[in-house]
C-alpha positions in Angstrom: 0.0 0.0 0.0 1.1 3.6 -0.5 1.7 5.5 2.7 1.1 9.2 3.0 3.5 10.6 5.6 2.8 14.1 6.6 5.2 16.4 8.4 2.6 16.8 11.1 3.1 13.1 12.1 6.8 13.7 12.6 6.2 16.8 14.6 3.7 14.9 16.8 6.3 12.3 17.6 8.9 15.0 18.4 6.4 16.8 20.6 5.6 13.6 22.4 9.3 12.8 22.9 9.9 16.2 24.5 6.8 16.4 26.7 7.1 16.4 30.5 4.3 15.2 32.7 1.8 17.8 33.7 -1.4 17.7 35.7 -3.0 20.5 33.7 -6.2 19.8 31.8 -8.2 21.7 29.3 -11.3 19.6 29.7 -13.8 20.2 32.5 -15.3 17.3 34.4 -17.7 15.3 32.3 -18.8 11.7 31.7 -17.2 11.6 28.2 -14.5 8.9 27.6 -12.0 7.8 24.9 -11.0 4.2 25.2 -9.5 1.4 23.2 -7.1 -1.5 23.1 -3.5 -1.9 22.0 -3.0 -5.4 20.4 -1.2 -7.5 17.9 -3.3 -7.5 14.7 -1.7 -10.6 13.3 -4.4 -11.1 10.6 -4.4 -7.4 9.7 -8.2 -7.0 9.8 -8.3 -4.0 12.1 -10.0 -5.7 15.0 -8.8 -7.8 17.9 -9.7 -11.5 17.2 -9.3 -14.4 19.5 -5.7 -15.3 20.2 -4.3 -11.9 19.2 -2.2 -10.8 22.1 -2.5 -7.4 23.9 0.3 -4.8 24.3 0.3 -4.0 28.0 2.3 -1.2 29.7 2.3 1.0 26.6 2.0 4.7 27.5 -0.5 6.9 25.6 -0.8 10.7 25.7 -4.0 12.7 25.2 -3.9 16.1 23.5 -6.3 18.5 22.0 -6.1 18.6 18.3 -4.3 22.0 18.6 -1.5 20.2 20.5 -2.3 21.1 24.1 -1.3 18.3 26.5 -4.1 16.9 28.8 -2.9 13.7 30.5 -1.4 10.3 30.0 -1.8 6.6 31.1 -0.6 3.1 30.3 -2.5 0.2 28.9 -3.5 -2.6 31.4 -2.7 -6.3 31.2 -5.4 -6.7 28.5 -4.1 -3.8 26.5 -7.0 -1.6 27.5 -7.0 2.1 28.2 -9.6 4.7 29.0 -9.3 8.5 29.2 -12.4 9.6 31.2 -14.0 12.8 32.5 -13.8 14.5 29.1 -16.1 17.0 27.5 -17.2 16.5 23.9 -14.8 17.8 21.3 -11.8 16.8 19.2 -8.8 15.1 20.7 -5.6 13.3 19.6 -4.3 10.1 21.2 -0.6 9.5 20.7 1.8 6.6 21.6 4.6 7.9 23.7 8.0 7.9 22.0 9.4 5.2 24.3 6.5 2.8 23.8 6.6 3.4 20.0 10.3 2.8 19.9 9.8 -0.6 21.6 7.7 -2.0 18.7 8.4 0.2 15.6 11.2 -2.0 14.2 8.9 -5.0 13.8 5.3 -3.8 14.0 3.4 -1.1 12.1 -0.1 0.3 13.0 -3.0 -1.3 11.2 -5.7 1.1 12.6 -4.3 4.6 12.3 -4.1 5.0 8.5 -0.4 5.8 8.6 3.0 4.5 9.8 2.5 6.3 13.1 0.6 5.4 16.3 -1.5 8.6 16.5 -5.3 8.9 16.2 -7.6 11.9 16.0 -10.9 11.4 17.8 -14.2 13.3 17.6 -15.8 12.7 21.0 -19.5 12.8 21.5 -20.2 11.1 24.8 -17.7 8.2 24.2 -15.4 7.0 21.4 -13.2 4.0 20.6 -9.7 4.4 19.4 -7.9 1.1 19.1 -4.2 0.7 18.3 -3.8 -2.5 16.3 -0.3 -3.4 15.2 0.5 -5.8 12.4 3.8 -7.6 12.0 6.1 -6.2 9.3 7.0 -8.7 6.6 10.6 -8.4 5.3 12.8 -10.2 2.8 16.5 -10.8 3.5 17.2 -12.1 0.0 18.6 -9.3 -2.1 17.3 -11.0 -5.2 13.7 -11.2 -3.8 12.5 -7.8 -2.6 8.9 -7.4 -1.5 8.2 -4.9 -4.2 10.2 -3.1 -6.9 9.7 -0.1 -9.2 11.8 1.2 -12.1 11.1 4.7 -13.3 11.1 5.8 -16.9 14.6 7.2 -16.3 15.9 3.8 -15.3 16.2 4.6 -11.5 15.4 1.3 -9.7 13.9 1.1 -6.2 13.4 -2.1 -4.3 11.6 -2.3 -0.9 12.4 -5.2 1.3 9.4 -4.7 3.6 5.6 -4.6 3.0 5.2 -1.2 4.6 6.7 1.4 2.3 5.9 1.3 -1.4 9.0 1.7 -3.6 7.0 4.1 -5.9 6.7 6.5 -3.0 10.5 6.4 -2.4 11.0 7.1 -6.1 8.6 10.0 -6.0 10.5 11.6 -3.1 13.9 11.2 -4.9 12.4 12.7 -8.1 11.9 16.0 -6.2 15.6 16.5 -6.5 18.0 17.3 -9.4 17.7 13.8 -10.9 19.3 13.5 -14.3 21.4 11.2 -16.5 22.8 9.4 -13.5 19.4 7.8 -12.7 19.9 4.7 -14.8 23.1 3.9 -13.0 21.5 4.0 -9.5 19.5 1.5 -7.5 17.9 2.0 -4.1 17.5 -0.9 -1.7 15.1 0.2 1.0 15.1 -1.6 4.4 17.7 -4.2 3.3 20.4 -2.9 5.6 20.3 -1.6 9.2 22.3 1.4 8.1 21.9 4.1 5.4 24.8 4.4 3.0 25.7 4.8 -0.7 28.2 2.5 -2.4 29.6 3.5 -5.8 31.8 1.6 -8.2 33.6 2.8 -11.3 36.2 1.5 -13.8 39.2 3.4 -15.1 40.6 2.7 -18.5 43.0 4.8 -20.5 42.9 7.5 -17.7 39.1 7.8 -18.2 36.5 6.8 -15.7 33.7 4.5 -17.0 31.1 2.0 -15.9 29.7 4.0 -13.0 27.2 2.3 -10.7 25.8 3.3 -7.3 23.7 1.4 -4.7 21.9 3.3 -2.0 20.9 1.4 1.1 18.2 3.3 3.0 17.1 1.9 6.4 13.6 1.8 7.7 14.1 3.7 11.0 15.6 6.8 9.3 12.5 6.9 7.1 10.3 6.9 10.2 12.4 9.5 11.9 13.0 11.9 9.0 10.9 10.7 6.1 12.9 11.6 2.9 15.8 13.5 4.6 18.0 10.4 4.6 17.4 9.2 1.1 17.8 12.7 -0.2 21.3 12.9 1.4 22.2 9.4 0.0 21.0 10.2 -3.4 23.2 13.3 -3.2 26.1 10.9 -2.9 25.0 9.0 -6.0 24.4 12.1 -8.0 27.6 14.0 -7.0 29.9 11.0 -7.5 28.4 10.3 -10.9 29.3 13.8 -12.0 32.6 13.7 -10.2 33.7 10.5 -12.1 31.7 10.5 -15.3 31.3 14.2 -16.0 34.2 16.1 -14.4 36.5 13.0 -14.5 37.9 14.3 -11.2 37.0 12.4 -8.0 38.8 14.9 -5.8 35.9 17.3 -6.2 38.3 20.1 -6.8 35.8 22.3 -8.7 33.2 21.8 -6.1 35.5 22.8 -3.2 36.5 25.9 -5.2 32.8 26.8 -5.6 32.2 26.1 -1.9 35.0 28.4 -0.9 36.9 25.5 0.7 39.8 25.0 -1.8 43.0 24.6 0.1 41.2 24.4 3.5 43.2 21.9 5.7 40.1 20.8 7.4 38.7 19.2 4.3 38.6 15.4 4.7 40.0 15.6 8.3 36.7 14.3 9.9 33.5 12.7 8.7 31.6 16.1 8.8 34.5 17.7 6.8 34.5 14.9 4.2 34.2 16.6 0.8 31.8 13.8 -0.3 29.6 14.3 2.8 29.5 18.1 2.3 28.4 17.9 -1.3 25.7 15.3 -0.4 24.5 17.6 2.3 24.5 20.5 -0.2 22.4 18.4 -2.6 19.8 17.7 0.1 19.6 21.4 1.1 19.5 22.8 -2.3 17.5 20.3 -4.3 15.6 18.1 -1.8 12.0 18.5 -0.8 10.9 21.0 1.8 11.0 18.3 4.4 14.5 17.2 3.3 15.8 20.7 3.3 14.8 21.4 6.9 17.2 18.9 8.5 20.2 20.6 10.2 23.4 20.7 8.2 25.9 18.1 9.3 28.9 20.4 9.3 28.1 23.4 11.5 31.4 25.2 10.8 30.6 26.1 7.2 27.8 28.3 5.9 24.6 26.6 4.9 24.4 25.8 1.2 21.8 28.4 0.5 24.1 31.1 1.9 27.0 30.3 -0.5 26.6 32.7 -3.5 26.4 30.9 -6.8 26.6 27.4 -5.3 23.2 26.2 -6.5 23.8 27.5 -10.0 27.3 25.9 -10.0 26.0 22.5 -9.0 23.0 22.6 -11.4 24.7 24.0 -14.5 28.5 23.8 -14.3 29.2 20.6 -12.3 26.8 18.7 -14.5 28.6 19.7 -17.7 31.9 18.2 -18.9 34.9 20.6 -18.6 36.6 21.6 -21.9 39.8 19.7 -22.7 43.0 21.5 -23.7 41.8 21.2 -27.4 38.5 22.8 -26.6 36.5 19.5 -26.9 34.8 17.6 -24.2 35.5 14.2 -22.8 33.1 11.6 -24.1 33.8 8.4 -22.2 32.7 5.0 -23.3 30.1 3.7 -20.9 27.7 0.8 -20.6 24.5 1.4 -18.6 21.1 0.0 -17.8 22.2 -3.6 -18.2 19.3 -6.0 -17.7 18.2 -9.6 -18.3 14.5 -10.2 -18.9 12.2 -11.9 -18.1 13.1 -12.5 -14.4 13.6 -15.3 -13.9 14.7 -16.7 -17.3 12.8 -19.9 -18.1 12.9 -20.8 -21.8 14.8 -17.8 -23.2 16.0 -14.3 -22.1 17.1 -11.0 -23.5 20.3 -9.2 -22.5 19.8 -5.5 -23.1 21.9 -2.4 -22.3 22.9 1.1 -23.5 26.3 2.0 -24.9 27.4 5.6 -25.1 29.5 5.4 -28.2 29.8 3.1 -31.3 31.9 0.1 -30.2 32.7 -3.5 -30.7 30.6 -5.5 -28.2 31.1 -9.0 -26.6 28.3 -10.5 -24.5 29.0 -13.7 -22.5 26.8 -15.8 -20.2 28.8 -17.1 -17.2 27.8 -19.6 -14.5 27.9 -18.8 -10.8 31.6 -19.8 -10.7 32.5 -17.4 -13.5 33.0 -20.1 -16.1 31.9 -19.4 -19.7 28.5 -20.9 -20.6 27.9 -19.2 -24.0 29.1 -16.3 -26.0 26.1 -14.4 -27.5 28.1 -11.7 -29.3 31.8 -11.7 -30.1 33.4 -8.3 -31.1 30.3 -7.3 -32.9 30.2 -3.7 -34.2 27.3 -1.8 -32.6 26.1 1.8 -32.9 25.6 4.0 -29.8 22.3 3.3 -28.2 20.5 0.2 -27.0 22.0 -3.2 -27.8 20.2 -6.5 -27.3 21.0 -10.2 -27.6 18.7 -13.2 -27.1 19.8 -16.3 -25.2 17.9 -19.6 -25.6 19.1 -21.0 -22.3 21.6 -23.3 -23.9 25.3 -23.6 -23.5 27.9 -23.6 -26.2 27.2 -27.3 -26.8 23.6 -26.7 -27.5 22.4 -28.2 -24.2 19.8 -26.6 -21.9 21.4 -25.3 -18.7 20.2 -26.1 -15.2 18.4 -23.7 -13.0 20.5 -21.5 -10.9 22.3 -18.1 -10.8 24.2 -16.9 -13.9 25.9 -13.7 -15.0 25.6 -11.6 -18.2 29.0 -10.0 -18.9 29.4 -7.2 -21.4 32.7 -5.9 -22.8 33.0 -2.9 -25.2 35.9 -1.2 -27.0 35.6 1.9 -29.2 37.8 3.3 -32.0 39.7 5.5 -29.5 40.8 2.5 -27.6 38.5 3.1 -24.6 37.2 0.0 -23.0 34.3 -0.7 -20.6 32.9 -3.8 -18.9 30.0 -4.6 -16.7 28.0 -7.6 -15.6 24.7 -8.5 -13.8 23.5 -11.6 -12.0 20.2 -13.2 -12.9 18.3 -16.3 -12.1 17.3 -19.2 -14.4 14.5 -21.5 -13.2 
């Protein structure tokens, strides 16, 4: 399902975390009550059925809908709670931060309409506000996400839980300055306990080629900051693509110059002073969503990105363009991108497809899981720039059908200037 996560929910959790107990009340004595049960909604139907266990000892806060704190209590041994003595009106019932943190890694609300344990209640006499929690289903097999989405630009997002739709993650990333790097980036959501970006690149004939980046975005940072984390990590993928493939300079020299940090001895001396971290933060602050922009800058010793004259224009219009060479021409590296094998898995036959940036001779090989040659589909074939495809009939070089298992499609390219590029992808045959 798609989840709509508003900034108000995040603010509600933050307010709850910071609240101190108070005996003040905005409601006058009355017979009105808000009650409910906190329970494990194992079958996900939104009601507590026989055998579904309660959550006892969970603390709940009661507020007006304008955010004024009223009181708090904890659920009893049966998971029940009841706020009594209330006048009719509108209220909000929130889980306390500590009780929410106990369960949020493995359970998600099934009765609140969002990822968060907060409910708005219109009280007329009495009202029921249950807090059902369903278990989160996750996959730990990188080849078998719960759901995946590939955008028209080639950006791939895979979610390894059944809570956050990969299309929502894609939409949040697309708020930023997404460009030609998109087809070289994949996002794995909730596959790792940490959030990071890992990039790989080849260097041939003093030219960087075959760039690829994998972003690992963890679930808890999504709960705590929504798209702030993934905006920062995509800033890494975006900036490193242009450092290697566009500028052909992984030292980020032109960026540091534009940032006013060229020659500063503090650069790369600590994590916050890492040039790569600073440019990722600048991407988040300058090109992220309104929510992504509002997170505090990691390095507090330098001006915020918006306060650096010309930085936004530099990143958007200069950093993304190849620098002129000494002869007045631009570097045009040979690259292979968007390599795929379809269908997934391959059963009777499959198609290996990819894009090549320049005309080149292409070799396509199918390898087994040990790296041994199974079949050569193309051998030094001349192909024009653009999409290249080759069909494999699931047979080896001897004409025999191969067994089910994991295989690799390996692509090598060489152009008329002597540049070479190579890449590969794993796929499954069943």
